[in-house]
N, C-alpha and C positions, 0 to 999 in steps of 0.2 A: 551802877556804883563806878566810884573815881580809882584812878589808876594809885596803888600805894608810893608815894614818894618817899624819897631819903629823909626830907623831916619828921616824916612820921616814927622815925626809929630814933629818933632824939639824939642826945650826946654819944657820940660814939668813943670817945677819948679813951683809949686804953684798950677797948676792945676790938677781936679778931672777926674783922669785916671781910667776910668772902664773897669776892667779885666775879660773877659769873660773866665774864666776855666772849666777845666773839675776835679770838685772833685767828681767825682761818685764813691765814695769806698766803698768798702763791709764790713758792720756793721756787727756786730754779741753779741746781747746785749747794744748795744750802744758804743760799743769799736770797733775800726777802725783794721780788720786784716791784711790791705794790703795800705801801705800811699802810694803806689810808685806816685799815681796821684800829692796829695800833693804834692811831693817831686819835679815831675816835672816842679811844676809850680816855682817852688822859684830861678832860673836865670833870669825869666821875672819881678817877684818881686822886687827883690833884686836891678836891675838896676832901676825902675821906683823909690824906695824907694831911692838908692841915687842920683837921680835925684832931690830930693823931692817933687814928685808928691803926690799928695794926693788920696792912692789908697783903690779903690772900688772894692771889690771882689765882684761877680755873677758865680753860679755855678745852676744847679739840682744836685740832688739825687736821685736815683730810679725812681719808677712810681706812684706818691701820687696821680696821678688822677686829677689835677687840684683842690686841697683844702688840707688845712694845716693839715700833720700827723705827727707827734711829733716820728712816726719811721723811717721816712724819714727828720729830722732837720739837717743842716750845723752845729750846734753849736759844735758837739764833734771834726769837722774838722777846725772848728775857733779855739780850742783849741789848736788840734795839729799842725796848723801853725803859732801861735806864738809861740808856742815850738821849731819849726824846724827855724825861723827867729829869735829867740830870745827878740822878743820884744813885747809889748801888743798889741792883735790884738781886736779890736771891735767886737760886734756881733748884727744884728740889728734883732729885733724877726719877722719883715716883709720883702716885696721885696720892695715895693714902695707905705708903708702906710706911717705912722707917725714914728715908730720906725729907718726906714731906712732913714728918709730926717734929724732926729736929730742925727743918727750915722754919716751922710755926713757932717754936719755944724757943729758938732765938730771936725773932721779932722784938725790936721794942717798938714804941708809940712813932709811929709815922713812917716806918718801915715798911717795904713790899718785897712781897716773895710769888715768884711764879712756881707753880705746881706744873708738872709733866701732863703731857697729852691725857684727856678723861677717858679719849676712846682708845687707850693701851689698856682698858677696863672692860669688859664687858660689859657689866652691869650698867654701865652709862646709857646704851643705848637698846637692852634687853627690852623684849614686848612684854616677857612675862613681871606681872607687877611687883611681886616677893625679891625677885631676884636684882630689878629695878631700885626697889626700897632698901634694900639690902646695902646696895653700894652709898646711897645718899646717906644712909645712919652713918658709913664710916667715913663721908665729905663733912658730915655736921659736927662728929665730934671736933674735926678743927677748927672751928669757928663759932661765934656767937650771934651773926646775924647773916644775912644773905643779901646784899644788892644785886639783882638779875640785870645786866645790859649788855648782854649780848643779843641784840634783836635780829639778828641773823638766823636764830634756834629757835623763837619763840612760839612757834607753828611744832615743834616737836616735844612729843611726851617725855622728857629724858631725864633722866636721875638728877643731873643738877641744873636742870630746869624748871620742872615740877614739883618734884618730889621733897628736894631740899629747901624749896620755897615752902613747903606745907611744913615742914621738920624745925625750920630756925624762923625768928621775926624776919621777913622778907619786906623788900621793897625796890621799887625800879630805880636806875641809877636815869644818870643825865640823857645818855643817850636814847635809851630806852624812851623817856620821857616827852623827848624831841622829835621821836619818829612818833609815836604814836599823835602827838598833837599836829603834825603835818599831815599824817596821812589821812586822818580824820576829817582834817580840810578839805582833802578831794574828797568825800563823799558826803560830807553834810555843810549845805550851803558856799558852795566853792563861789567863789565871784567868776564873773562871766564877762566874756566868753572863755569857755573851759572847753579845752584843746586837749585830746590823749594819743601819744603819739605810739605805737607797736611796731615792732619789728623782732629781729632774730630769728633762730633759725624755723620755729614747727608755732603752726596755727595751735594744736592741739596744746599748748603751754600757756595759751592766752585765753583759752575757751572761758574760764569763770569770768575773768578780769570782762571781755567783751560785754558776758551776759549783764554782768553785776554792772555795769557802767554806761552801758547802751544807754538807758532811760535818763541818765543825769549828767550826760556830757554835751555838746552842742556840737563838736566833730573830731572823724578818729581818722589819722593820717596810718597808713598802713603801708609799713618797707619790710626790708629784710628779707630771709627767707619765704613765709609766710605769705608772701605776697602773692608768690606763683599760685596757690592753690587760691588766692582770689582771683585772679586772672583767668583760672581753669574753669573754674565756676562762671563766669562771665562769657565763655565758650573760646575764649583764647587760648593759642597752643605755645607752648612755655618749653622745648625744647628740651634739654635733660635739665631744668632746672631744678632744685627742690620742687619735691611734688607730694602732696599727703592725699592720695585718692581717697583716704576713707573719711575725710573732714571738707570734702568739697561738697555734699548736702548741706550738712552743718553749714558752712559759709553763705550757698543761696540763702541760707535761712537769716542768717544777721544779716545780708544784704537787704533782704525784703523787710525785717524789723528796723531797719535804719532808717527806711525809707518810710515805714509806718509813725516812727517818733519824730521823724523830720529832723533827725542828725545827719550831718554831713560828712560822710564815706569819701573820703577821699584815696582815692588810689594812683599810685605811679604813671605819669604819661609816658615817662622811655626809662629804659635800665640797660645798664653797662652787661655785654654779653661777651663772655671771652670763649676762648678756643677748650681749654682745661682749665684746672683748680689750681693757677700757679698765678705766682707775682710777676712773673715774666710771661704768661702765655699773651698771647694777641689778642685784643679786645676791641670790640667796635660799641659804639650807643646805637640803640635800635629803639625803636618805638613799641611801648608797652602792647599793642596788640599786634604786633608783627616783629615780636622775637626770635622766629625760624628764617628770618627774610635778611639774613646774616650771611656773611662766606662761610657760616660754621653749621648753618643749616638748621637742622633736628638734633645735630648733636652741642650746641654752643648751650651756656652754663651762664643766667644771670647771675649776676656777683655784687651789684649795685645799683641803687637804686641812680637813673641820672641825672644831667646837671639840668634841665627844664622841672622834674620832680625836685630835687634839691632847692632851687631857688624857690617853687611855689609853696613847699612845706616852710622853707626859711619863714615866708612873708607871713603863712595863716598863725607860726608858731606867735612870730613876733605881737602881731595882732591881737591875740589874747591874753587876758589878766590871770589866767591858771593855765599849766601846762603839766603835765607827768608823762615821762617819756621812758617804757620800757622797753629796749630790745634796737641794737643795732641795726642801720639802715644795710648795710651790705658785710664783705668780708672784710672788717675795719685792721684786721692784724696785717693785710697786703697791703702795700702802700698804692697802688692802681687803682682798689676795689674801697677806699678808705671816706674819697670826697663825700657822700652822702650821708655821712655818719657826721663827720666834723662840721656837714652846715647847719645839720641838725643841734650840733651840742652850740656851735657858735649861737644859732638863735636863742638858745634857751637862755643862755646869756644875756640876752639884749631885751626880755622881758619882761616889763611894767606891772610885776604883779608875781605868783609863787609860781615859781619853775623848781621841778622835783625831776634828778635824777633816780629814776630805780632799780638801783643796785645790780647785783651781779655784772656782767657783761658792760651793759649801759657804764657802770662806774670805771671800770675797767680802761674802757674806750674812750671817756672822755680827760682820764689821765695819762693814757697813753699818749694819744693826741695832743699833748701838753697844754688841754686848761688845767686852772687851779680851783680846788675844791670850794674855794671861797666867791667864783664867779656864777654860781646856782644857787638857788634860794636853797637847796637840802640835796644832799645825795645819800641815798639812804644806804643803810650798811647789810640791808636784809634783802633777795631779791627773792628768793621763795616767799618769804615771810611777807614781803611788801606785795605782792601778789596778793596772796591768800587774806588779807587783812583788806584789799582792797574788792577782792570777792566775796566779803561780809561771812568768812569762816571764822569759828571761833578758833581762838588760839590757845593752847593750853596754858602756854607760860605766859601770855598776860593776865587771864583769867584767873590763873592761882594770884597774882597779884591784884587783883580786884577790879578788873577791867572788862567791862560790859559794853558789847557795842550794841 
């Protein structure tokens, strides 16, 4: 079945359109440090405004544990949204209470209101179906239709994502529509050569993706903290670097399977090793099979791929027609260990084909390192959701909108 899109809802002029967005942005002292997810909602919101809908935006932010917490208020997000839309945006101090009802009742055609954090209500994430459904029914009373556009939460069976989509006429917004189209291209008939770049701290976070994509890709490049488990699986010492001992046998199996399938599994040839986890720690470059042969010995920590690896990875990425990247190559937040991630990001901007940055830390990294979103084919807004889609899992927030993989 195909995904229901905005067009399926007909004219929305004068109708109350609840938009389930993903406005879960990073905040520092009440200030948004990356507004990428807010900007990603604009095409859908502007389309609804242009139609004359009365737009009610709902989202979560952080993990406030089912009760109001000022640290997780969506008020700064409502202010940023107002700036980006160039129009006033009303803000309700609650989600389904008196303030929300008043804010929605006051909307004229083309107006926008943001309701307070959904997760201030325990019903949003309740495991109990009846509790979750009861909260969804309160939300449904505030709208005539649901436009689901929070891709970052479609893998969650939550009240505003799943139950609300059953209670109201519902469809995907432009963001979810684009995410599904791009991620589907990564699993069905991608242009070749097809390269997957995996990093981040843990192999265990990527097991499903490796499993599902190995038969579909031409090469896999492995960096980040997960590379050390691969090196140990090959018999190399890694000092005090991050290591998942319980995944060593699994990794050995992936190495063997890649060989059987004819998939090129590319591991780093060098790494940046530091005396400690610090931006001003002494550090050197060491060969990947000799990480303990440094002045730091067995206490050294691998914190980035090395320059030879960065160059090799960049060359393989540039020669590909399809690239999916999830997970930084090193501790990019610390300047001495950001070069590998930057090299990979730069190479993705030079791909003659489809380049996809898989959300989460990778999306944060490219922005922090100074790249603009439009330099890439697509930056996913959903780290976990993107991975689960590529694992071939059923995502409740998409299934309820008619999508079937």
